[in-house]
C-alpha positions as CSV (number, residue, x, y, z in Angstrom):
1,M,-18.2,107.8,-26.0
2,S,-18.2,110.9,-28.5
3,N,-17.7,110.4,-32.3
4,R,-14.4,112.0,-31.9
5,T,-13.2,109.6,-29.3
6,L,-14.5,106.6,-31.1
7,K,-12.3,107.9,-34.4
8,R,-9.2,108.4,-32.4
9,A,-9.5,104.9,-30.9
10,G,-10.0,103.4,-34.4
11,R,-6.9,105.2,-35.7
12,V,-4.8,103.9,-32.8
13,G,-6.3,100.5,-33.5
14,V,-5.4,100.8,-37.3
15,A,-1.7,101.8,-36.3
16,L,-1.3,98.9,-34.0
17,A,-2.6,96.5,-36.6
18,V,-0.3,97.8,-39.3
19,G,2.7,97.7,-36.7
20,C,2.2,94.1,-36.0
21,A,1.7,93.4,-39.8
22,F,5.4,94.2,-40.1
23,A,6.8,92.7,-37.1
24,A,8.2,89.9,-38.5
25,P,9.3,86.9,-35.9
26,A,13.6,87.0,-35.8
27,Q,14.7,84.1,-37.8
28,A,16.5,81.4,-35.5
29,A,20.2,81.1,-36.2
30,P,21.0,78.3,-38.5
31,A,22.5,74.9,-37.2
32,P,25.4,73.2,-38.3
33,V,25.0,70.8,-41.4
34,D,24.5,67.2,-40.5
35,L,26.9,65.3,-42.8
36,G,26.3,61.9,-40.7
37,L,28.8,59.3,-42.3
38,A,30.2,61.8,-44.8
39,E,31.7,63.7,-42.0
40,P,35.2,61.7,-41.5
41,F,35.8,62.4,-45.2
42,S,38.3,65.0,-46.7
43,V,37.6,63.8,-50.2
44,L,34.1,62.0,-51.5
45,A,33.4,61.6,-55.2
46,Y,31.5,59.7,-57.5
47,S,33.2,58.9,-60.6
48,T,37.2,59.4,-60.4
49,V,39.8,61.0,-57.9
50,T,42.5,62.3,-59.8
51,N,45.5,64.0,-58.6
52,T,49.0,65.8,-59.6
53,G,51.9,66.2,-57.8
54,D,52.2,66.2,-53.7
55,T,48.5,66.3,-52.2
56,S,47.8,65.4,-48.7
57,M,44.6,65.3,-46.5
58,W,43.9,64.8,-42.9
59,G,40.7,62.5,-43.3
60,S,39.5,59.6,-45.4
61,L,39.2,59.4,-49.2
62,G,35.9,57.8,-50.6
63,L,35.0,57.0,-54.2
64,T,31.8,55.2,-55.3
65,P,30.7,53.6,-57.8
66,G,33.8,54.6,-59.8
67,S,36.8,52.8,-58.7
68,S,39.7,55.0,-60.2
69,V,42.1,57.3,-57.9
70,T,45.2,58.2,-59.7
71,G,48.2,60.2,-58.8
72,A,48.6,58.5,-55.0
73,P,47.5,61.5,-53.1
74,A,48.7,61.1,-49.3
75,V,45.4,60.2,-47.3
76,G,45.6,60.7,-43.4
77,D,43.1,58.3,-42.6
78,A,41.3,55.4,-44.5
79,T,40.6,55.0,-48.3
80,Y,37.3,53.6,-49.4
81,V,37.1,52.9,-53.1
82,N,34.1,51.2,-54.2
83,D,34.5,48.9,-50.9
84,A,32.3,45.4,-50.5
85,E,31.6,47.0,-46.9
86,G,29.6,49.9,-48.4
87,V,31.5,52.7,-46.3
88,A,31.9,54.9,-49.3
89,S,28.4,54.4,-50.6
90,R,26.8,54.9,-47.4
91,A,28.7,58.1,-46.9
92,K,27.4,59.1,-50.4
93,D,24.0,58.7,-49.4
94,A,24.6,60.9,-46.2
95,L,26.2,63.6,-48.6
96,T,23.2,63.5,-50.8
97,A,20.6,64.0,-47.8
98,A,22.9,66.7,-46.4
99,H,23.2,68.4,-49.8
100,V,19.5,68.6,-50.1
101,S,18.8,69.4,-46.6
102,T,21.0,72.4,-46.9
103,M,19.8,73.4,-50.1
104,N,16.2,73.6,-48.8
105,R,17.3,75.8,-45.8
106,P,15.4,79.1,-45.3
107,S,17.4,82.0,-46.6
108,S,18.9,84.9,-44.3
109,G,19.5,87.1,-47.5
110,G,21.0,87.0,-50.9
111,T,24.6,87.8,-52.3
112,T,25.7,89.7,-55.2
113,A,27.7,87.1,-57.8
114,E,30.9,88.3,-56.7
115,L,32.4,87.8,-53.1
116,A,35.6,89.9,-53.2
117,G,35.6,92.8,-50.6
118,Q,32.5,91.4,-48.8
119,T,32.1,90.7,-45.0
120,F,29.2,88.1,-44.0
121,K,27.9,87.1,-40.6
122,T,26.3,83.9,-39.7
123,G,23.3,83.0,-41.6
124,V,22.3,81.2,-44.9
125,W,23.0,83.4,-47.7
126,T,21.8,82.5,-51.3
127,A,23.3,83.4,-54.6
128,S,20.9,84.0,-57.5
129,S,23.1,81.8,-59.7
130,E,26.9,81.5,-60.2
131,L,29.3,82.6,-57.4
132,D,32.7,83.9,-57.9
133,L,35.7,85.0,-55.6
134,S,37.5,86.5,-58.5
135,A,40.2,88.3,-56.7
136,G,41.1,89.5,-52.9
137,A,39.3,88.0,-50.2
138,V,35.8,87.6,-48.5
139,T,35.7,87.5,-44.8
140,L,33.3,85.8,-42.4
141,D,32.7,87.3,-39.1
142,G,31.8,85.3,-36.4
143,E,30.8,88.1,-34.0
144,N,32.8,86.3,-31.1
145,D,30.5,83.4,-31.1
146,P,32.4,80.0,-32.3
147,S,29.1,78.2,-32.5
148,G,27.7,80.5,-35.4
149,V,27.1,79.0,-38.8
150,F,27.7,80.2,-42.2
151,I,26.1,78.4,-45.1
152,F,26.2,79.6,-48.9
153,Q,23.7,78.3,-51.4
154,V,25.0,78.7,-54.7
155,P,22.4,77.1,-57.4
156,T,25.2,76.8,-60.1
157,K,29.0,77.2,-60.3
158,L,31.1,78.2,-57.5
159,E,34.6,79.5,-58.7
160,T,37.7,81.2,-57.0
161,G,40.4,83.1,-58.7
162,V,44.1,83.0,-58.3
163,G,45.5,83.3,-54.7
164,T,42.3,84.6,-53.2
165,Q,41.3,83.7,-49.6
166,V,38.5,83.1,-47.2
167,L,39.2,84.9,-44.1
168,L,37.8,84.2,-40.4
169,I,37.5,87.0,-37.7
170,N,36.4,87.5,-34.3
171,R,36.2,83.5,-33.5
172,A,34.5,82.4,-36.5
173,N,34.6,78.6,-36.7
174,P,36.0,76.9,-40.0
175,C,34.1,73.7,-39.1
176,N,30.8,75.6,-39.4
177,V,31.3,77.0,-42.7
178,Y,29.4,75.0,-45.8
179,W,29.2,75.9,-49.6
180,Q,26.0,74.0,-51.0
181,V,26.9,74.1,-54.8
182,G,24.5,73.0,-57.6
183,A,27.1,72.7,-60.0
184,E,31.2,72.3,-60.3
185,T,33.4,74.0,-58.1
186,N,36.7,75.3,-59.5
187,F,39.7,76.6,-57.1
188,G,42.3,79.1,-58.7
189,V,45.9,78.4,-58.3
190,G,47.0,79.1,-54.7
191,S,43.4,79.8,-53.3
192,S,43.0,79.7,-49.4
193,F,39.3,78.2,-48.9
194,V,37.6,77.6,-45.7
195,G,34.5,75.2,-45.3
196,T,33.1,72.0,-46.5
197,V,32.1,72.0,-50.1
198,M,29.1,69.8,-51.0
199,G,29.2,70.1,-55.0
200,G,26.6,68.9,-57.3
201,T,29.2,67.7,-60.0
202,S,33.0,68.4,-60.1
203,I,35.6,70.0,-57.9
204,T,38.9,71.0,-59.3
205,D,42.0,72.5,-57.6
206,Y,44.2,74.2,-60.7
207,G,47.0,74.1,-58.3
208,A,48.5,74.5,-54.8
209,S,45.3,75.4,-52.9
210,T,44.7,75.1,-49.4
211,I,41.4,74.0,-48.1
212,D,40.4,74.1,-44.4
213,G,37.5,71.7,-44.6
214,R,36.1,68.9,-47.1
215,L,35.5,68.5,-50.9
216,L,32.5,66.2,-51.4
217,V,30.8,65.7,-54.8
218,N,27.5,63.8,-55.6
219,T,27.7,63.1,-59.2
220,A,31.2,63.7,-60.7
221,A,35.1,63.7,-60.1
222,V,37.1,65.6,-57.8
223,N,40.6,66.7,-59.2
224,L,43.3,67.5,-57.1
225,N,46.6,69.4,-57.6
226,N,49.2,69.9,-55.0
227,T,46.4,70.6,-53.1
228,T,46.7,70.4,-49.0
229,I,43.3,69.5,-47.2
230,V,43.2,70.2,-43.6
231,R,41.0,70.1,-40.5
232,S,41.1,73.0,-38.2
233,A,41.0,72.3,-34.4
234,C,37.5,74.0,-34.7
235,T,38.8,77.5,-33.4
236,S,39.1,81.0,-34.6
237,L,41.7,81.2,-37.4
238,D,42.1,85.0,-36.8
239,D,45.7,84.8,-36.1
240,D,46.8,87.9,-37.7
241,I,45.4,89.6,-34.5
242,N,45.8,86.5,-32.0
243,D,49.1,85.5,-32.6
244,S,50.5,88.9,-32.2
245,I,48.9,89.7,-28.6
246,P,50.4,87.9,-26.0
247,G,47.8,85.8,-24.2
248,A,45.3,86.1,-26.9
249,G,43.4,83.3,-27.6
250,S,40.2,81.6,-29.2
251,G,38.5,82.3,-26.0
252,G,38.0,86.0,-26.1
253,T,34.7,86.0,-24.1
254,G,32.7,84.0,-21.8
255,G,35.5,82.0,-20.2
256,T,35.5,79.3,-23.3
257,G,39.1,78.9,-23.5
258,G,42.2,80.8,-23.6
259,T,43.5,83.7,-21.3
260,G,42.1,86.6,-23.2
261,G,38.4,85.9,-21.9
262,T,36.7,88.9,-20.4
263,G,32.9,87.7,-20.3
264,G,31.1,85.3,-17.5
265,T,32.5,81.9,-16.3
266,A,31.0,78.7,-18.0
267,P,29.7,76.2,-15.5
268,G,32.5,74.2,-13.9
269,T,35.2,76.3,-15.2
270,T,38.1,78.4,-13.4
271,P,36.8,82.1,-13.7
272,A,38.9,84.2,-16.1
273,T,40.6,81.3,-17.9
274,G,38.0,78.9,-19.3
275,A,39.8,75.9,-17.8
276,P,38.0,72.9,-16.4
277,A,37.5,73.3,-12.7
278,G,40.6,71.0,-11.1
279,S,43.1,71.6,-14.0
280,T,45.9,74.0,-14.6
281,P,44.7,77.0,-16.8
282,V,46.6,77.3,-20.0
283,N,49.7,79.9,-19.7
284,Q,49.5,79.5,-15.9
285,A,52.0,77.9,-13.7
286,P,50.9,74.8,-11.7
287,P,49.4,74.9,-8.5
288,G,52.0,75.3,-5.6
289,S,54.4,77.5,-7.7
290,R,52.7,80.6,-6.4
291,S,53.0,82.4,-9.8
292,S,50.8,83.2,-12.3
293,T,53.4,84.1,-14.5
294,P,52.6,83.3,-18.3
295,T,54.9,80.8,-19.7
296,H,56.8,81.3,-22.9
297,N,58.5,78.0,-23.7
298,G,57.4,77.7,-27.3
299,T,60.3,77.2,-29.9
300,A,60.4,77.2,-33.5
301,R,63.2,76.7,-36.2
302,L,62.7,76.4,-39.9
303,L,64.8,73.9,-41.7
304,R,66.7,74.7,-44.9
305,P,66.3,72.5,-47.9
306,P,69.4,70.7,-49.2
307,T,71.1,72.3,-52.2
308,T,72.4,70.8,-55.9
309,T,74.7,72.1,-58.4
310,R,73.4,73.0,-61.6
311,T,75.8,74.1,-64.7
312,S,74.9,77.7,-65.6
313,R,75.5,78.8,-69.5
314,R,76.3,82.2,-68.1
315,G,78.9,81.3,-65.7
316,P,80.3,78.8,-63.5
317,A,78.1,76.4,-61.7
318,R,75.9,77.5,-58.2
319,P,74.4,75.9,-55.5
320,C,70.6,75.6,-56.2
321,T,67.4,74.1,-55.0
322,A,64.7,72.1,-56.6
323,G,61.4,71.0,-55.2
324,F,61.7,70.4,-51.5
325,Q,59.7,70.0,-47.9
326,A,59.9,72.9,-45.8
327,T,59.7,72.1,-42.3
328,V,59.2,73.8,-38.8
329,R,60.4,71.8,-35.5
330,G,59.9,73.2,-32.1
331,K,58.0,72.8,-29.0
332,L,54.2,74.2,-28.4
333,I,53.7,74.9,-31.9
334,R,50.1,75.4,-32.4
335,R,49.6,76.8,-36.1
336,V,52.2,77.4,-39.1
337,V,51.3,79.3,-42.1
338,F,53.9,78.7,-45.0
339,S,54.3,81.3,-47.6
340,L,56.6,81.2,-51.2
341,D,57.5,84.8,-52.1
342,G,54.5,86.1,-49.9
343,K,51.8,83.9,-51.2
344,R,50.2,81.3,-48.6
345,I,51.1,77.8,-49.8
346,G,49.6,75.9,-47.1
347,T,48.6,75.8,-43.4
348,R,49.4,73.0,-40.7
349,T,47.7,72.6,-37.7
350,K,49.5,69.7,-36.0
351,A,52.6,67.8,-36.6
352,A,54.4,67.4,-38.8
353,F,54.6,71.1,-39.7
354,R,55.7,70.8,-43.2
355,V,54.9,71.6,-46.8
356,Y,56.2,70.6,-50.0
357,V,57.6,73.6,-52.0
358,R,57.4,72.6,-55.5
359,A,60.3,73.7,-58.1
360,A,59.9,77.4,-58.7
361,K,61.0,79.7,-61.5
362,A,64.8,80.1,-61.7
363,G,66.1,82.7,-59.4
364,S,66.0,83.6,-55.8
365,H,62.7,82.9,-53.7
366,V,61.7,83.4,-50.0
367,I,60.1,81.0,-47.8
368,S,58.4,82.1,-44.7
369,A,56.8,80.4,-42.1
370,R,54.5,82.2,-39.4
371,V,54.2,80.1,-36.3
372,G,51.5,80.5,-33.5
373,F,52.1,78.7,-30.3
374,K,50.0,77.0,-27.6
375,D,51.4,79.2,-24.7
376,A,52.3,83.0,-24.2
377,T,55.1,82.8,-26.6
378,H,55.0,85.4,-29.1
379,S,54.3,84.4,-32.6
380,K,57.6,84.4,-34.8
381,T,57.9,84.6,-38.7
382,L,60.7,82.3,-40.1
383,K,62.3,82.7,-43.0
384,F,65.2,81.7,-45.6
385,R,66.1,82.8,-49.1
386,Y,66.6,80.0,-51.8
387,R,67.9,79.8,-55.3
388,A,65.9,77.5,-57.6
389,C,67.5,75.3,-60.2
390,A,66.7,76.5,-64.0
391,A,67.1,72.9,-65.0
392,Q,64.5,71.7,-62.6
393,V,62.0,74.2,-63.6
394,L,62.2,72.7,-67.0
395,Q,61.9,69.1,-66.1
396,P,60.0,69.2,-62.5
397,R,59.7,66.6,-60.2
398,R,56.6,64.4,-59.9
399,G,57.1,64.3,-56.0
400,P,58.8,65.6,-53.1
401,S,62.5,65.4,-52.7
402,Q,64.0,62.8,-50.2
403,F,64.8,65.4,-47.8
404,T,62.6,65.4,-44.5
405,G,64.2,67.7,-42.3
């Protein structure tokens, strides 16, 4: 073999070696966080749980070793306050283990300190220090994989601004969003947040935030203020698109549900529908009807609140409204998003579809309810206008009115 051939072979070998040196293996997709016995809890705290106003939560409330829960939040499941059976204590141990495990997960990449305007795909995203959502929204893109997991590692503080949002698109799953926070977490007034927060110290809502997930802390308090804590049905919340397209659901591909599927067929399902074998697919007539026309049987109505009369210094008494419950009733309702003057104040994914509207600034206001349905009924936006009572603003009620719809 000539010297030229040997040199050429050597160069090829070096090139291959360099290529191999930089060919890092693909990182495996992160698995969901194992919360263990902490999973059923909407709120879990160490020292105290405080509440102002009309707060509600879907799951359990736990506190240990502290024993003070103030403000009587509405708890959808059980309450465990330093209980003799040790339920809260064991849940706290599970939370501590989940917090440490999540903190030590390998990172997919870093984030800037400001989340506003950014879009994240599934992975483990690490902040260098504090993480802020000061305005607008941050978007989580599920890329049509509802099993995708989003984890945010925050070494110090997590804070959101007034009216900010965490938006989910392309079948991102709210049940697979986690925020591991080293210090305190603060939600600005009217925040719409998604995910399980595993806080190192306190979690505080400054007013009327909606949390689709959990508020869990290791060493301090959870402070609530007209807070709504819901648990999604673990499907995509991309309703701005799906609710406006007849037949579009959370099963966009792969035959995993809904009638919008365009991909393959899961084993044991009916092709193109994602329904279990032998069952009637959603939005399809029962067998024997010889019709596949989608059903449009969903109904909804937004109930108006009662009015009172307040005397005005500038003129005669006029009907007005104090704090009240806004309620939607109907059939086949899947999800209702309530807004006050264009700002989201609550989301409901199961009955009762209602939200408490606090006493607002005197004058005219608009309540709207965006309603999505379980069948092919087109989504609806229901509205009514009301006048807030000036006296009620000066001396607001501490809880909901007696009106229940």
